[in-house]
KEMARMAR-255706 format. One line per field, with one value per residue (C-alpha): y, x negated, z negated; residue number from 1; residue in three letters; chain. Coordinates in Angstrom, 2 decimals. Layout:
REM residues N
py = [Y_...];
px = [X_...];
pz = [Z_...];
pos = [NUM_...];
code = [ALA_...];
unit = [A_...];
//
This chain:
REM residues 241
py = [0.00_2.36_2.29_2.48_5.49_7.37_6.64_8.02_11.20_11.72_11.24_13.76_16.35_15.96_16.51_15.16_15.23_11.97_10.01_8.53_5.02_4.64_8.14_9.89_13.27_13.41_16.53_16.83_17.74_18.18_17.19_17.53_14.82_13.13_13.90_12.40_11.73_9.32_6.03_4.99_1.33_-0.40_-3.95_-4.85_-8.26_-9.59_-8.13_-5.14_-2.53_0.97_3.96_7.42_10.64_14.12_15.80_17.78_15.50_14.05_10.44_10.06_9.23_5.52_4.59_3.67_5.55_4.97_7.26_6.57_8.40_7.93_9.40_12.44_12.35_15.71_17.81_15.58_15.83_12.99_11.42_11.45_10.11_7.28_6.44_6.29_3.84_1.64_1.40_-1.85_-1.54_0.07_3.14_3.82_4.71_6.56_8.80_12.41_12.33_16.01_16.98_14.63_16.12_19.69_18.90_17.17_20.21_22.47_20.25_20.72_24.34_26.33_28.44_28.58_25.88_25.76_25.41_22.59_20.79_20.97_19.79_16.92_15.80_16.00_14.13_11.35_11.10_10.90_8.26_6.24_6.38_9.17_11.03_14.43_15.93_14.77_15.95_19.31_20.05_22.73_20.55_17.59_19.02_20.68_19.71_20.14_21.20_20.56_22.98_21.89_24.17_23.76_21.97_18.36_19.70_21.88_25.24_27.80_28.01_27.08_24.35_25.30_29.01_29.83_27.91_28.27_26.79_27.17_28.88_26.33_24.42_24.07_24.30_22.03_23.30_20.49_21.09_19.41_20.59_23.44_24.18_25.62_27.20_28.92_30.50_34.18_36.05_39.64_41.73_44.21_41.51_39.58_40.26_42.83_41.40_38.38_37.95_37.76_36.21_33.55_32.24_32.38_29.80_31.95_29.09_27.67_24.00_22.28_18.59_17.23_16.17_18.69_20.44_23.30_23.25_26.20_26.45_29.52_30.78_34.37_34.78_36.88_37.04_36.17_36.58_34.88_34.21_32.13_34.51_32.95_32.87_35.88_37.58_34.58_35.05_32.30_33.71_32.27_33.33_31.89_32.61_31.66_31.61];
px = [0.00_-2.91_-4.37_-0.96_0.03_-3.17_-2.61_0.92_-0.20_-2.89_-0.36_2.00_-0.77_-1.92_1.58_0.25_2.33_3.11_5.74_8.61_9.98_11.69_10.47_13.20_12.72_14.26_15.86_15.80_19.16_20.30_23.88_24.93_23.19_21.73_18.66_17.67_13.95_11.42_10.13_6.64_6.40_3.21_1.91_0.94_-0.70_1.31_4.61_6.26_7.23_8.73_7.34_8.97_7.53_8.54_11.28_9.71_6.67_6.26_5.36_1.52_-0.13_-0.21_2.41_6.10_8.65_12.35_15.14_16.64_19.23_18.85_20.05_18.12_17.00_17.75_14.65_12.29_11.07_12.33_8.86_8.44_11.97_11.38_8.02_9.72_12.33_9.62_7.31_7.67_4.80_4.19_3.08_6.76_7.33_4.08_3.83_4.96_7.25_8.16_4.47_3.82_6.77_5.58_2.08_3.39_5.57_2.49_0.58_3.31_4.33_1.31_-0.55_-3.65_-6.25_-7.65_-4.18_-3.32_-6.61_-6.20_-2.58_-3.59_-6.28_-3.94_-1.16_-3.54_-4.76_-1.24_-0.29_-3.34_-2.32_-4.61_-3.11_-1.48_-3.95_-6.88_-5.55_-4.55_-8.16_-9.64_-12.70_-10.62_-10.07_-13.49_-15.99_-19.72_-21.10_-24.70_-27.06_-30.46_-33.42_-35.41_-33.96_-34.78_-36.99_-38.90_-37.31_-37.28_-33.53_-30.67_-28.52_-25.73_-26.50_-22.86_-20.75_-17.18_-15.93_-12.98_-13.20_-14.46_-16.51_-20.29_-23.10_-26.13_-29.24_-31.65_-35.31_-35.69_-38.60_-41.10_-41.16_-41.63_-38.18_-35.90_-32.44_-32.25_-28.96_-28.94_-27.69_-26.16_-24.25_-22.37_-18.97_-18.80_-19.37_-21.40_-24.79_-27.34_-30.04_-27.71_-26.68_-30.18_-32.96_-36.07_-38.43_-39.78_-39.19_-42.04_-41.14_-38.76_-35.51_-35.65_-32.32_-30.48_-26.73_-24.55_-20.81_-18.93_-15.74_-15.60_-14.05_-15.79_-18.73_-22.27_-25.60_-28.83_-32.32_-35.45_-38.00_-41.15_-39.56_-37.25_-39.48_-38.96_-35.20_-34.38_-31.09_-27.69_-24.16_-21.39_-17.66_-15.76_-11.99];
pz = [0.00_-0.77_2.75_4.40_2.29_3.12_6.80_6.61_4.88_7.51_10.31_8.73_8.41_12.03_13.48_16.77_19.94_21.70_23.57_21.58_21.87_25.24_26.23_24.22_22.53_19.10_17.64_13.86_12.34_8.75_8.02_4.39_2.40_5.45_7.53_10.85_11.23_12.70_11.37_12.45_13.47_12.28_12.39_8.83_8.54_11.46_10.24_11.93_9.35_9.54_7.63_7.52_8.93_7.82_9.89_12.70_12.90_16.39_16.95_16.88_20.19_20.95_18.37_18.55_16.46_15.87_14.75_11.33_9.25_5.51_2.25_1.13_-2.52_-4.10_-4.68_-2.68_0.88_3.13_3.23_-0.55_-1.01_1.46_-0.14_-3.54_-2.28_-0.71_-3.74_-5.65_-8.14_-11.52_-9.57_-8.89_-12.54_-13.19_-10.13_-10.32_-7.27_-7.37_-7.37_-4.45_-2.57_-3.19_-1.92_1.20_1.86_1.58_4.02_6.60_6.03_4.85_7.42_5.20_5.94_2.40_0.88_3.31_2.64_-1.12_-0.93_1.36_-1.08_-4.08_-2.25_-1.25_-4.84_-6.26_-3.69_-4.75_-8.42_-9.65_-12.62_-12.17_-14.66_-12.51_-9.15_-10.68_-11.59_-9.26_-8.76_-7.49_-4.00_-3.74_-1.05_-0.51_2.89_3.86_5.59_6.86_6.34_9.54_12.55_13.39_16.20_13.75_14.60_11.81_11.38_9.10_10.68_10.95_10.83_10.03_7.52_6.26_3.00_0.63_-2.74_-5.27_-2.68_-2.78_-0.26_-0.39_1.37_2.26_3.10_6.49_8.67_8.82_5.08_2.61_2.58_0.12_0.05_-0.81_-0.57_0.65_-2.28_0.17_2.06_-0.60_-2.25_-5.05_-8.49_-7.34_-9.02_-6.20_-8.37_-9.73_-6.31_-4.76_-4.85_-4.76_-5.59_-2.36_-1.55_0.25_0.19_2.81_1.19_-1.65_-2.03_-3.67_-4.36_-5.31_-5.95_-4.65_-6.28_-5.01_-1.58_1.05_3.45_2.39_4.22_3.25_4.56_4.06_2.54_4.10_7.57_7.57_10.13_12.43_12.26_9.75_8.48_7.69_6.88_4.73_4.66_1.52_2.13];
pos = [1_2_3_4_5_6_7_8_9_10_11_12_13_14_15_16_17_18_19_20_21_22_23_24_25_26_27_28_29_30_31_32_33_34_35_36_37_38_39_40_41_42_43_44_45_46_47_48_49_50_51_52_53_54_55_56_57_58_59_60_61_62_63_64_65_66_67_68_69_70_71_72_73_74_75_76_77_78_79_80_81_82_83_84_85_86_87_88_89_90_91_92_93_94_95_96_97_98_99_100_101_102_103_104_105_106_107_108_109_110_111_112_113_114_115_116_117_118_119_120_121_122_123_124_125_126_127_128_129_130_131_132_133_134_135_136_137_138_139_140_141_142_143_144_145_146_147_148_149_150_151_152_153_154_155_156_157_158_159_160_161_162_163_164_165_166_167_168_169_170_171_172_173_174_175_176_177_178_179_180_181_182_183_184_185_186_187_188_189_190_191_192_193_194_195_196_197_198_199_200_201_202_203_204_205_206_207_208_209_210_211_212_213_214_215_216_217_218_219_220_221_222_223_224_225_226_227_228_229_230_231_232_233_234_235_236_237_238_239_240_241];
code = [MET_PHE_SER_LYS_THR_LEU_MET_LEU_ILE_ALA_LEU_VAL_ALA_SER_ASN_ALA_SER_ALA_ARG_LEU_HIS_GLU_GLU_GLU_ASN_VAL_GLU_VAL_GLU_TRP_GLU_GLY_ASP_PHE_VAL_GLU_HIS_LEU_ASP_LEU_GLU_LEU_ASP_VAL_GLU_GLY_GLU_ARG_GLN_LEU_PHE_PRO_LEU_LEU_PRO_GLY_THR_LYS_CYS_PRO_THR_GLY_HIS_ILE_CYS_ARG_VAL_ARG_THR_SER_ASN_ASN_VAL_ALA_GLY_LEU_SER_PRO_LEU_ALA_ALA_ALA_MET_LYS_SER_ASN_TYR_LYS_THR_THR_LEU_LEU_ALA_THR_MET_ASP_TRP_GLN_GLU_LEU_SER_ASP_ASN_LEU_ASP_THR_VAL_VAL_ARG_SER_LYS_ASP_TYR_CYS_SER_ARG_ARG_ALA_ALA_MET_THR_ARG_ALA_ALA_GLY_LEU_ALA_ALA_GLY_VAL_SER_LEU_ALA_SER_VAL_SER_SER_PRO_ALA_TYR_ALA_ALA_GLU_THR_LYS_GLU_VAL_LYS_MET_GLY_SER_ASP_ALA_GLY_LEU_LEU_ALA_PHE_VAL_PRO_ALA_LYS_SER_SER_ILE_CYS_SER_GLY_ASP_SER_VAL_LYS_TRP_ILE_ASN_ASN_LYS_GLY_GLY_PRO_HIS_ASN_VAL_VAL_PHE_ASP_GLU_ASP_ALA_ILE_PRO_ASP_GLY_VAL_ASP_GLN_GLU_LYS_ILE_SER_GLN_THR_GLU_GLN_MET_GLY_GLU_GLU_GLY_GLU_SER_PHE_THR_MET_LYS_PHE_ASP_THR_LYS_GLY_ASP_TYR_SER_TYR_TYR_CYS_GLU_PRO_HIS_ARG_GLY_ALA_GLY_MET_GLN_GLY_SER_LEU_ILE_VAL_ALA];
unit = [A_A_A_A_A_A_A_A_A_A_A_A_A_A_A_A_A_A_A_A_A_A_A_A_A_A_A_A_A_A_A_A_A_A_A_A_A_A_A_A_A_A_A_A_A_A_A_A_A_A_A_A_A_A_A_A_A_A_A_A_A_A_A_A_A_A_A_A_A_A_A_A_A_A_A_A_A_A_A_A_A_A_A_A_A_A_A_A_A_A_A_A_A_A_A_A_A_A_A_A_A_A_A_A_A_A_A_A_A_A_A_A_A_A_A_A_A_A_A_A_A_A_A_A_A_A_A_A_A_A_A_A_A_A_A_A_A_A_A_A_A_A_A_A_A_A_A_A_A_A_A_A_A_A_A_A_A_A_A_A_A_A_A_A_A_A_A_A_A_A_A_A_A_A_A_A_A_A_A_A_A_A_A_A_A_A_A_A_A_A_A_A_A_A_A_A_A_A_A_A_A_A_A_A_A_A_A_A_A_A_A_A_A_A_A_A_A_A_A_A_A_A_A_A_A_A_A_A_A_A_A_A_A_A_A_A_A_A_A_A_A];
//
């Protein structure tokens, strides 16, 4: 059930366009306590099973979907309600279904990438049986992006030179080629209130594989450089959204 649930959540988030079963386009309509939506047909260990998709989600490419009208559970999205009716384990009683429904709704409706990503991560955790207290922690949905210091070919550059992360994420700079390198933020090109010395790694790293990791909570644009190779154009930028 764990792997199937994660697959379903990923399919909902992608909202990919594709042909429907028998080449029919399906219109989603709400009628009182009923909602018409699509069921995704999957082969699970040799058995064909149907799993619900959120209304408005098109059938994923290469898959077959069928139309089904089912009772709508008050307060829950159709996908969360259908998942609840399909669960036959102790997880049924322990999961916070309203929280799962709210996160799935954010995945589908939010226009903000970071909000969608965090909601997707929390929903997947809840579906896997992780406690609400754990998935509600800001660190639960955080990610770490890696930046190489020195390209694989030995060029004096940060790779990638431009990075974008969400507030609460971290960046890990890894000494790759052409060292020694360091990471020094430009005090005139960081958000107001951020401590330039605190987020910089002024000590030079000479050994390949050495790294420096920093977490960023303040949104905004950041610019940084490698002090020994700044004259050679070794500079980078970071956007925290």
